[in-house]
Phi, psi and omega in degrees: 000137182280158171251139176255131179240127180249120183234168179147167182289165178300140174085011187259354175108021183298317182297313180299317179297318183299320179296314182295319178294320179297320180291316186280332186249008181059058182245170173230151194253134176246129178295133176241030180242129186292340183263338184279359174286345187264140176289147173072003171255083192254304187286312182297328181272000181056040181292141180299138178277154178303324181291344181266351188284340176052043177064018174273134177292132178238137184235153178066028168255141173055045182256353182225149171279156185292344177283342185273154175263139179222120188251174176297330175299315179295317181295316180305313181295313184291318182295317180296324177295316180292323176302314180297317181297317182292316178297321179295338176274359181080018181249169182262124174288131177238110180265128183226131178167177185251000181263088185301323181296320178296315181296316180295321179298326181285325189260340183254171185280075177252138174246125180238152167267163176295114186275084184276343181261125175224127178240127181282341180053032185295339183274358183253145173277165183302318182293327177291319179297319182294322177297321177297319181295315182300326181292335181253345183211081183293343181267007184300143176253006183288135180292141182303336180264001180273078187302317183301314183286328176296316179296320178299318181293319179296317179291325177299316179295319180300326183270329188246348182058029176224147177289146180298329181299332179292332178278322184290350177275354181296133181233010181271109181275128185270347185234159173276095189237146172250123181259116180252124177246136176258134180218167176197172177306137186300319180296320177295316180299313182296323177295319178296320179296316179300315180292327180294320177296318177301320179294321177299319177298315179297327182278353175114025181299319181297318179293320178298315180294323181297320178300317180290319178302314182292339180283346183063018176275124180231050182281174175304319182301320184281320188272353181278311184295150171284129178137312185282306185296331177292319177287332176300324178296323176293316179296328179284348182086009183282329179220166178281167177297316180298322179294322179295318179295317178296325178294321177298316179297314182299313181293326178294320178295317179294322179296319178300319178296318179294324178300315178303309185299313183294313182300318181297325183276343191248334186222154181273091189257138173265109187270141178231129176285127183276131172261099184288340177281339179213074185297331180297328178293324176295317179298316180300318179297320181291318177300315179300318179295316181295316179298324177294318180294325180289000000 
């Protein structure tokens, strides 16, 4: 039985597609986003609402408290277990999310150790972190300003004594999987991201961030997603609310661009242009493609 993987940048319609595919193909959904595993991180991570699930089983959402650490090693183990459980029920596993590295770790021949050491490197600037990375991994392809991935690479080395680039070269796929990518014109995507952030603000993102800010919890779970740390600067009085919101939009747009680049370089993805005026037509094309592949 095949596994369906839905990838693409933030704001492109992955969640909506996953629900429709699950309904039409008798599937169940596995979270493929590194931040949506945490409880109470809902709006900033664009986590699916209970009202949107349409009685489809969803796995690996809200499984950890924000004080806890959850690594790619943990995700690999948990995701593979859920894949097996879903297949044993005669259903199709549908993995959906934006963290390509986690998804690739689950589906490809990656070996990880239990990553018990985690350093946030909060006291270092981006250029300092990049210099540290180069000393342990001269073959790295990570952009000097991609702080999140640099920290991941440093922690990977600390736990495994191997450079992360040695793992990202793995091309042995362990499952019979179809990779579906959603894409659209960049200007349209950026406009959707901007509007999506405005909607998050209307839905209570500032209030959600304030609760976390007041808790004084500054764990990996809190500081990884785009949305919280930017608003923390506003709460600290360092920037205005409008500046914080614009920073969230800017970082979200940049993150979407990095998602495209990484996914294209790492996995064999079948890309589909999204018709936002008639999303059902996009779904029909993808269903037709999957049925042909089966």
